[in-house]
N, C-alpha and C positions, 0 to 999 in steps of 0.2 A: 097276562098281568098276574102278579103274585099278590094274593090277599093274605092277611094274617091268619084267617081260618083255614087256608089251604096249605100252610107250612107243615112239614112233618114234625111229629113230636120227637125230641131227642131224649133218649133215656139217660137219667142221671146215674152216676156211679154210687152216690150216697142215698141211703134211704132217708126220707124226711122224718123229722123228730115227731113222736107221738105227742099231740097237744092234749094236756090233761085238763079236766074241769070244764069241758065244753058240751055238757049235756049227757043224758043217760045213753043216748044212741051212739055216742062216739067210742064206747069201749072203755074209756077211763072217765066215767061220768061225774055228775054233780056232787055226790055226797062226800066221799073221802078221796076221790081222785087217785085211787091205787095206793094210798099211803096207810091203809089199815085204819085202826081206831085211834084212840088217844095215845100220847107218849111222845118221846123225843123225836122219833122218826116221822111223826105226823106233823111236826112243826115246820115252819118255812125254812129256817136256817139254823145251823149249829156252827159255832166258831170253828175254823179249820184247825186251830191249835187246841181245841177242847179235848181232854183225855179222860172224860168220865169223872171229873172231880179231882183227879190226881194232879199234883203240881206239874204244869206243862214243861216239856223238855226245854223250851226256849227260856223259861224262867229259871230252870235249874243250872243252866250253863253260866259261867262267869262272863261278865261283860268285858270286852276288850277296852283298854284305856284309850287307845287312839289307833288311827289307820297306819298300817305298816306297808311300805312299798315292797313288792317282791321282785323289783328290778335288780339284777345282779350288780353289786357294787364292785368297782375296780380294786384289785389287790394293791395295797400301798407299799412302797419300798423307798427307803431314804437314800440320799446321795452317798452317805458314808458306807453303804454296802458295796460300792463300786471301787473300793480301795485296792482290792486284789487284782483288778484288771490292769492290763498294760496300756500305756499311752498310745493313741492313734488307732485303737481297735474299734471295729464295728460291733455294736452290742445288740443282740436280739433277745427275745424272751427265751428261746430255745437254748441260747448260750448260758443264760442265768440258771436254767434248769439243769443243764449238763454240769455246771460248776457247783451245783447244790446251794446256790444263793437263795433260790426260791423253790418251793415244792413243785413236783411234776403234776400234781393233781389240780393245779390252778387252771380254771377255765375262764375265759373272758380277758379283759384288759388288765394291764399292769400300769400303775400310775407312779411316777417318780415325785417324791416330796423333797423339800429343800433342806431337810435336817442334815447337818454336817457340811463339809466343804469338799469341793471337787478340784483337785489340782492337776488332773490329767486331761488330755484332749481325747474325748470319747465321742463316737458317732452312734447315737441311739436310733434304732429303727423299730417302729411298731409299738411305741410307748405313748401313754398320756403323760402330761407333766403339769405341775402347778406353775403359776407365773413366776414365782420366786426361783423355782428349780430351773426353769427355762433360762432365766437370766444368768444363774451360776454356771450352767452348762456352756452357754455362749461366751461368758467371760473367760472360761478356761480354754476356749478355742474349739469346742466341740459343736456338734449339730444335733438337731432333733427332727426326725422325719416320721 
C-alpha cells in the first residue's frame, strides 16, 4: 500500500522564490527585507512608466486619432480600363500586368468597380467585383469567376 509519506520527492526544475519579511532567521528578515534603507527602491511599488520625473515616453508620443486596420485593401480598377482588350477574351490579373494596365508590384486581390461602361464580352478570372460592376459585366455577355 502506498502512503503519502512513502512517495519519493520529485525535484523541481525551478528554484522556489525567496520569501522576504518572514523573520530574522529567514535570511531576508524583518527590518528592511533586503531593500536597504529609505528611498525609492525601499518603497513597495513604482509606476512602470515612471522615468525619474522626466515626462514619460507614453505621454510624449502623439495619440492616434482612431484605429487603422492593417488588412490589405484590394486594388481598385474601373471598367473603363478594359477598353483596350478584345471581345471574348479571358482576363486575369497577370494579363493586366503584362499589358501595363496595372502595376506588377500589386500583391493581393484586384477589385473591379463600375465606373465607365463595358461594351465587350469579357470573361474575368480571379477578380473581386462590386455588385454594380458585376451587373454591367453580365449585361455585356461576360462572366466573372
